[in-house]
C-alpha positions as CSV (number, residue, x, y, z in Angstrom):
1,M,-7.3,-17.2,6.1
2,N,-9.7,-14.4,7.1
3,A,-7.1,-12.2,8.2
4,I,-4.5,-12.8,5.2
5,I,-8.1,-11.9,3.2
6,E,-8.5,-8.5,4.3
7,V,-5.3,-7.8,3.9
8,I,-4.8,-9.0,0.2
9,A,-8.2,-7.5,-0.8
10,P,-7.1,-3.6,-0.9
11,V,-4.5,-4.7,-3.6
12,F,-6.7,-6.1,-5.8
13,G,-9.2,-3.1,-5.3
14,I,-6.5,-0.7,-6.5
15,V,-5.5,-2.7,-9.4
16,L,-9.6,-3.3,-9.9
17,L,-9.5,0.8,-10.0
18,G,-7.1,0.8,-12.4
19,V,-8.5,-1.4,-14.7
20,V,-12.2,0.0,-14.5
21,L,-10.6,4.1,-14.8
22,A,-9.4,2.5,-18.2
23,R,-12.1,0.6,-19.3
24,L,-14.1,3.8,-19.2
25,K,-11.3,5.6,-21.0
26,F,-10.3,7.9,-18.1
27,F,-7.0,6.0,-18.4
28,N,-5.0,5.0,-21.6
29,A,-2.0,3.8,-22.0
30,H,-0.4,6.7,-21.9
31,T,-1.2,7.1,-18.1
32,S,0.3,4.0,-17.0
33,D,3.7,5.0,-19.0
34,G,3.1,8.0,-16.7
35,L,2.4,6.3,-13.4
36,S,5.4,4.0,-14.4
37,A,8.2,6.9,-15.6
38,F,7.2,8.5,-11.5
39,M,7.4,5.7,-9.9
40,Y,10.9,4.1,-11.8
41,Y,12.3,8.5,-11.7
42,V,10.9,10.0,-8.4
43,A,8.8,7.7,-6.1
44,I,11.4,4.6,-6.0
45,P,14.5,6.5,-5.8
46,A,13.2,8.6,-3.3
47,L,11.6,5.8,-0.9
48,L,14.9,4.0,-1.6
49,F,17.0,6.9,-0.3
50,K,15.0,8.2,2.6
51,S,14.9,4.2,4.0
52,L,19.2,3.8,3.6
53,A,19.6,7.4,4.8
54,T,17.7,7.0,8.0
55,T,17.5,3.6,8.7
56,T,20.0,2.3,11.9
57,L,22.4,0.2,10.7
58,P,23.0,-3.1,13.3
59,E,26.2,-2.9,14.5
60,D,26.1,-7.0,14.5
61,P,24.5,-7.7,11.4
62,P,22.7,-11.4,11.4
63,W,24.4,-12.6,8.3
64,A,23.3,-15.9,9.1
65,Y,19.7,-14.4,8.8
66,F,20.3,-12.9,6.0
67,L,22.2,-15.8,3.9
68,A,19.5,-17.9,4.7
69,F,16.7,-15.9,3.4
70,Y,18.8,-13.8,0.5
71,G,20.7,-17.2,-0.7
72,P,17.3,-19.0,-1.9
73,T,16.3,-15.5,-2.9
74,I,18.8,-15.0,-5.2
75,G,18.8,-18.9,-6.3
76,A,14.7,-18.0,-7.1
77,F,16.2,-15.0,-9.7
78,C,18.4,-17.6,-11.3
79,L,15.6,-19.9,-11.4
80,G,13.2,-17.1,-13.2
81,L,16.5,-16.7,-15.3
82,G,16.6,-20.3,-17.0
83,L,13.1,-20.6,-16.9
84,A,12.6,-17.6,-19.1
85,R,16.0,-18.8,-21.4
86,H,15.1,-21.9,-21.7
87,V,11.2,-22.5,-21.1
88,F,9.7,-19.1,-22.6
89,G,12.4,-18.6,-25.5
90,W,13.0,-14.8,-23.7
91,E,15.5,-12.5,-25.1
92,R,18.0,-11.6,-22.7
93,A,17.2,-8.7,-21.2
94,S,13.5,-10.0,-20.4
95,Q,15.0,-12.6,-18.5
96,G,16.2,-10.2,-15.8
97,V,12.2,-9.2,-15.4
98,C,11.4,-12.9,-15.0
99,G,13.9,-13.4,-12.4
100,M,12.5,-10.2,-10.6
101,S,9.3,-11.4,-10.8
102,S,10.0,-14.8,-9.4
103,C,12.1,-13.8,-6.3
104,Y,10.8,-10.1,-5.3
105,S,8.9,-10.2,-2.0
106,N,6.0,-8.2,-1.9
107,M,7.5,-7.1,1.7
108,V,5.7,-3.7,2.4
109,M,2.3,-3.5,1.4
110,L,1.7,-7.5,2.2
111,G,4.1,-8.8,4.1
112,L,4.3,-6.1,7.0
113,P,0.3,-6.6,7.7
114,V,0.2,-10.6,7.0
115,V,3.4,-11.2,9.8
116,A,2.2,-8.7,12.4
117,A,-1.8,-10.9,11.6
118,A,0.2,-14.0,12.3
119,Y,2.6,-14.0,14.6
120,G,2.0,-10.3,16.3
121,Q,4.2,-7.2,17.0
122,A,6.9,-9.0,17.6
123,A,7.6,-10.4,14.6
124,T,8.2,-6.9,12.9
125,L,12.2,-7.0,13.7
126,P,13.1,-10.4,11.7
127,L,10.8,-8.9,9.0
128,F,12.4,-5.3,9.1
129,T,15.7,-6.9,8.8
130,L,14.7,-8.4,5.7
131,M,13.2,-4.8,4.2
132,A,16.2,-3.2,5.2
133,V,18.2,-4.9,2.5
134,Q,15.7,-6.5,-0.3
135,S,16.2,-3.7,-1.9
136,S,20.0,-3.0,-2.0
137,I,20.4,-7.1,-2.9
138,L,17.9,-7.6,-5.7
139,F,17.4,-3.7,-7.7
140,P,21.0,-4.1,-8.4
141,L,20.6,-7.6,-10.2
142,G,17.9,-6.9,-11.4
143,T,19.1,-3.8,-13.3
144,Y,22.8,-5.5,-14.2
145,T,20.9,-8.5,-15.7
146,I,18.6,-6.4,-17.8
147,E,21.4,-3.1,-19.3
148,V,24.7,-5.1,-19.2
149,Y,23.6,-8.9,-19.2
150,G,20.6,-8.1,-21.6
151,G,22.8,-5.4,-23.5
152,R,24.5,-8.0,-24.7
153,T,24.3,-10.0,-28.0
154,V,23.9,-14.2,-27.7
155,G,27.9,-15.2,-27.5
156,G,29.2,-11.4,-28.0
157,Q,30.1,-8.4,-25.9
158,T,28.1,-5.4,-27.5
159,N,27.1,-2.6,-26.0
160,V,29.0,-3.9,-22.5
161,V,30.3,-0.8,-22.2
162,K,27.5,1.3,-22.6
163,A,25.3,-0.9,-20.5
164,I,28.0,-0.2,-17.5
165,G,27.4,3.3,-17.8
166,K,24.2,3.3,-17.8
167,L,24.2,1.1,-14.6
168,L,26.3,3.2,-12.9
169,V,23.9,6.4,-13.7
170,N,20.8,4.5,-13.1
171,P,18.1,6.7,-10.5
172,V,17.5,3.1,-8.3
173,I,21.2,2.5,-8.4
174,A,22.1,6.2,-7.7
175,S,19.8,6.8,-4.7
176,L,20.8,3.0,-3.4
177,V,24.9,4.3,-3.2
178,L,23.6,7.9,-1.6
179,G,21.8,6.7,0.5
180,V,24.3,4.4,1.9
181,V,27.0,7.8,2.1
182,V,24.7,9.8,3.5
183,N,23.8,7.3,6.4
184,L,28.1,6.3,6.9
185,A,28.7,10.2,6.9
186,H,26.0,10.6,9.7
187,V,24.0,13.6,8.0
188,T,20.6,14.3,8.9
189,L,17.9,15.1,6.6
190,P,16.7,18.1,6.7
191,A,13.1,18.0,8.3
192,T,11.7,20.1,4.8
193,L,13.4,17.8,2.7
194,S,12.6,14.9,4.8
195,S,8.9,15.2,4.5
196,I,9.1,15.7,0.7
197,L,10.2,12.8,0.5
198,G,8.5,11.1,2.8
199,S,5.0,12.0,0.8
200,I,6.5,10.9,-2.5
201,A,7.3,7.3,-1.6
202,A,3.9,7.2,0.2
203,A,2.2,7.7,-3.0
204,A,4.4,4.8,-4.7
205,P,2.6,1.7,-4.1
206,A,-0.8,3.2,-4.9
207,C,0.9,4.8,-8.3
208,A,2.3,1.0,-9.0
209,L,-0.9,-0.5,-8.4
210,V,-3.2,1.8,-10.8
211,S,-0.9,1.8,-13.1
212,L,-0.5,-2.0,-12.9
213,G,-5.0,-2.3,-13.6
214,V,-4.4,-0.2,-16.5
215,S,-2.2,-1.6,-17.9
216,L,-3.8,-5.0,-17.0
217,A,-7.0,-3.8,-19.2
218,Q,-4.7,-3.0,-22.3
219,Y,-4.2,-7.3,-22.5
220,E,-6.5,-10.6,-23.3
221,L,-7.1,-12.2,-19.8
222,T,-5.9,-15.1,-21.4
223,G,-2.8,-14.7,-23.0
224,G,0.6,-15.1,-21.0
225,L,-1.0,-17.3,-17.8
226,G,1.1,-20.3,-18.6
227,E,4.5,-18.3,-18.4
228,A,2.3,-16.2,-14.7
229,V,1.6,-19.3,-13.3
230,A,5.3,-21.3,-13.7
231,M,6.4,-17.7,-12.3
232,T,4.2,-18.1,-9.1
233,I,5.2,-21.9,-8.6
234,V,8.4,-20.4,-7.8
235,K,7.8,-17.0,-6.1
236,N,5.6,-18.7,-3.8
237,V,6.2,-22.6,-4.0
238,L,10.2,-23.1,-4.3
239,H,11.0,-19.9,-3.1
240,P,9.7,-20.4,0.6
241,L,10.6,-24.0,0.4
242,G,13.9,-23.0,-0.4
243,V,13.9,-20.3,2.8
244,W,12.8,-22.8,5.4
245,G,15.4,-25.4,3.8
246,A,18.5,-22.9,4.5
247,C,17.0,-21.7,7.7
248,L,17.2,-25.1,9.4
249,L,20.3,-25.5,7.8
250,L,21.9,-22.6,9.1
251,R,19.6,-23.1,12.3
252,I,18.1,-19.3,12.6
253,P,15.7,-19.7,15.7
254,A,12.1,-21.0,14.7
255,D,10.6,-17.3,15.8
256,W,13.1,-16.0,12.8
257,T,11.9,-18.8,10.4
258,K,8.3,-18.4,10.5
259,V,8.9,-14.7,9.7
260,A,11.4,-16.0,6.6
261,V,9.2,-18.5,5.3
262,L,6.0,-16.3,5.2
263,V,7.8,-13.5,4.0
264,A,9.0,-15.6,1.2
265,A,5.5,-16.6,0.2
266,M,4.6,-13.1,-0.7
267,P,3.9,-12.6,-3.7
268,S,5.8,-10.8,-6.7
269,G,6.3,-7.7,-5.6
270,V,5.0,-4.7,-8.1
271,N,9.0,-4.0,-8.8
272,G,9.1,-6.6,-11.5
273,Y,6.1,-5.1,-13.4
274,I,8.1,-1.3,-12.7
275,F,11.4,-2.7,-14.7
276,A,9.2,-4.4,-17.4
277,K,7.2,-1.3,-18.1
278,R,10.1,0.7,-17.9
279,Y,12.0,-1.4,-20.6
280,S,8.8,-2.7,-22.4
281,L,9.6,-6.1,-21.2
282,R,7.2,-8.3,-21.2
283,E,4.4,-6.3,-19.6
284,A,1.7,-8.5,-20.1
285,E,3.0,-11.6,-18.7
286,I,4.6,-9.5,-15.4
287,S,1.4,-8.1,-14.7
288,K,-0.7,-11.4,-15.0
289,T,1.9,-13.0,-12.6
290,I,1.6,-10.3,-9.6
291,V,-2.1,-10.8,-10.0
292,V,-1.9,-14.6,-10.1
293,S,1.2,-14.7,-7.6
294,T,-1.4,-12.5,-5.3
295,I,-4.0,-15.0,-5.7
296,A,-1.9,-17.9,-4.4
297,T,-0.3,-16.1,-1.5
298,A,-3.9,-16.1,0.4
299,F,-3.8,-20.1,0.2
300,V,-0.3,-20.6,0.5
301,A,0.6,-17.8,3.7
302,A,-2.2,-19.6,5.3
303,F,-1.2,-23.1,4.6
304,I,2.6,-21.7,5.8
305,V,0.6,-20.2,8.9
306,H,-1.0,-23.4,9.5
307,V,2.4,-25.6,9.4
308,M,4.5,-23.9,11.6
309,R,2.2,-23.2,14.4
């Protein structure tokens, strides 16, 4: 429990820094907008492109493991979508950011150190296996839901062509496609370009968390907490339960199952907030979901490690 709290504490520290800077009037809403734009148009594309361009693709992908994790993950996305539509009464585009926040795990900042602390360095292989494809699956799904599904009027097809066009030139989707093309073409990135991309990508987590803190400072603490708690239940409770059941059903080895379940219990990733900020959709609710979900992770992750040991 203490090891997990030690990993989570710096995340709150960076968010708190953003809140304090906003309260002291050093940063404002425009700062948050600028940081979010940098994340969406520069940092995330750089991270995705470099990761996919330089990753060694496995000759025999563990399809059963992918299915055991990402089947329930997409199920959590759909559950979040339905929650936003039928319970919250949100419009179509906002349903997409609810889906993202209900299923996207914080694998890098929290998943990696928590898994290493709980199960040792040997557990990083199944974790890296999941990390390699999370963005490739969920970013297009979230973007499609917001741009195409969210671009339609209820019962109609208006703006679908325009939305699909925007989807094709979306910087996140473009970086994913370009990274895969470069990888399959066996192109080696020049050292200077690789260093530039690495430096930009390394700034992504801290920029996103500071932006989140600045954004939280703009809202009342009480509003949107009900929605945040509901999304946290989907992300931190139902998601790992679904992954656990799928791993048992597909007979995934125990060591890999433990990692998959613990990763599914990680808090809602900051990428949900980046999407919300980029499209100006339910920023207050998504911001608070990340905070509530991160708090919940300290208890849920400790419980999972205890039970599965």
